[in-house]
N, C-alpha and C positions, 0 to 999 in steps of 0.2 A: 504494500500500500504506500503510495507516494503521499507525502504530507508537507505542509507549510506551517511553520511556527509564525503566526500572525502578529506576535508581540513578545519580544525578548530584549533584554538589556545586555547585549553581548559585550558592550564596552566595560561592563562591570565584572566580567570574568577575567581571570588571568590568562595570559597568552597560551599557556599549556592547557588550560581548561577549554579554550576556544578550539585548539587543535584536537582535543579529545572529542569535543562535540562534533567536529567535522570529519573525524576518522570513521571510515566505513559508512559514509552518509549517502550512499546511493539511493536510499529511500526518501531523502529530503529533496524537495523541489526548491525551497528557498527559506530564508530566515529574515523576518522583518525586524531589524534592530532599531529600537527607539532611543531618543536622546533626552537628557535631563537638563543640559545647559550647553553653552558654547563649546567648552572643552570636550564634553561628551559627544557633541556633533562632530567635532574634528576627529575624534577616535573612531567613531562609527564610519565616517567617510573613509578613513584609512583601511578599516576592515573590509569595507565593500569593494575597495580597489584591489585588495590582496586576494579576496575570495569571491568567486563568481556567484556563489549561492547567497551571499549576504546582500540584502537590500536595505539601505539606510534611510531612516526618517529623522528629520531635524525639528527640534522644538525645545521647550522648557517645562520640566515637570512641575506641577503646581504644589506638590506637598513639600514645599520649602519656602523660605522667605522670598518674596518677589524681588526680581532684579531691579537695580536702580535704572532710571530712564536711559542713561548713557549706555549702560550694559545691555539693556534690551534693544536699543537702536543698533548697537554693534552686532548683536545676534541676528536681527532682521536683515541687516546689510549683508552679513555673511551668508545667510540662507538664500538671499536673492542672487548672490554671486554663484551659488552652488545648486541652483534649482534644477539644473539638468541632471545632476547626480543624486537628486533627492527622490525617493520613492513616495514619500508622503510627508505631511506636516504632523509632527508628533514626538513625544507625547505632550499634549497640552490639555488644559482643563481648569478645574477649580479645586481649592484645597479643603475638601470636605473634612477629612480626618484631622488635619491640623486645626481647623476651625472648631470642631467639636471638642478638641482638647485645649481650646483657648490659647493656642500657640501662634495663631494668626489673628491680628486685630481686624475689626470691621473695615477700616480704611485699606488695609493690605488686601483683604478679600475683594474690595471694590477695584483695587488696582489689577488684580488677576482677571476680573471680569473685563476690564478695558483691554488688557493684553490678549485675552482670549478672542475678543472681537477683532483685534488686529490679525491674529493668526487665522481666523476664519476668512477674513477678507482677502488675505494673501493666498490662502488655499484656493479660494475662488479665482483670483486673478491668475495664479500659476497653474490652474487646472490640476490640482493635486488632491488626493484623498486626505482626510484629517483623522488622526487617531486621538481619541478623547478619554481623559480621566474625568468622568462625570457620573457620580453615584448619588442615590437617594435624593435629597432636596435640591441638589445642584443640577440634576438631569433636566428638569423642566426649563431652567434658566438657559442651559446650553441649547436645548431644542428651540427656544425662542430666538436665539442668535442665529442658529442654522437656518431657521425659517425666514428670518429677516433678510438674509443674504442669499436665499434660495440655494443653499448648499445641501446636496443630497448624498454626496460621497462621504458619509460619516461612519466611523467605526468606534463604537463604545466598547472599550476593552474591560473585561472582568466586571460586567455591569450588575448593579443591584438597584432596584427601584420599585415604585408602586405600580399597580395595574393600569392606571390611567396613562402614566408615562410610557409603559411598555406598549400599550395600544397605539399611542401617538408615534412612537419610534417605528413600529411595524408599518403603520400607514405611510410614514414618510420614507420608507425604504432604507432605514438605517440598519447597519449590521452590528451584531455583537460577537464577541469571542469568549470562549469559556476556557478556564485553566484546569489543571488536574484536580482542582477542588470539586469538580463535578462528580468525581468518584465517591466522595464521602459527605458532601453537603447537600441536604435536602432542598434548601432554598434555591440553589443553582439548578438542581434537577427540575424543580417546578418551573423555573424560568425557561429552561430549554423545552420543556413540554409545551409551554405556551408559545414560544417563538418559532416562526417558520424555519424549517431546515435550510431553505434557500437564502436565508439571511444570517446564517451562523458560520463562524470560523472557529478555529482552535488556536490556543496559545499556551505558553508556559509562564510568561512574565518573569522568567529566570533573570537573575539567580534567586529570586524570592523563593524561600523554602516552603514545602508543603507538609501536611500532616497525614494521618491515615497510613496507607501502605507506603507512602513516600517519606515518612519520618526519618530524619538523619541522612537523607540522600541529597547529593548535589542535583539541583534542578537541571534536567536534561530534556531536550526535545523528544526523546524516546517515550517520555511520560505521556505524550499525546496519544499513544496507542491505547492506553487505558481510558483516556477521555473519549476516544472514538468508540470503544467497546460499550461504555456507559451511554453515550449518545445513541448508539444503535438500539440498545435495550429500551430506552425511553421512547424512541421514534418507531419501535417495532419494525426495524429494517435490518438487513444484513450489514455487518461491519464494512464489507467491501463497498456496498452501495452508499453508505454514509460517508466513508472516506473519500470516495469519488466525488460526491456532491459537495462536501466541504472544500476539497481541493479546487474544484471548479469555481466555487464561490470566491475563494481567496485569489485565484488567478485572475478572475474577471474584475474583482474590486481593485486589485493593485496592478492590473495590466502586466502580469508576469507571463 
């Protein structure tokens, strides 16, 4: 079964770990490596030039302090210069978890909303998909911005949210991707049951560690095989059929 990891932070792995991931990788079609800041973008660009399988996305992860305006402008300028080498804009979004733990102030959150609007307009201008970190209460805000600029090529990675937002995302044609958490988390299984298979991708979000059968293991794209197995059970289809469908979804979305 050929697979694509639709969301991984390869720049956060050590060089030897990247080599290990790519060793005997004839079953891998591609790896979408997302960025967290400008240095991360540069590292992912280097990896994409070194390995044909790697497709780099450029952005600024929201679960950190927002960049100063000068730093943000420098990032946007760099992204504009490298848009031909960019598979997508991402990872971008809003700092839900930091906000809930009161580590991001309301004004900083507002700044992220402004930055996200810029990322969305650039994705539209550059004709690139956008990879989003937008969960729970933040998802409707992001949907508002996507609708405002008529952006439909939106990928909500590791999504969690309410029924109304899920219905809205499905209707708008937005994609989601599920991590190995689908194997042991009922809320993710329920989401997948609700979401059309034609709008689902798989990911690892590595090197983020997982629990259940993956406890203590380095997050590796091979874990997606377990995700496909659970996805097939939920959709009552064969693993081969689900793998083929998910692969086709991802190739179409990212123009691979």
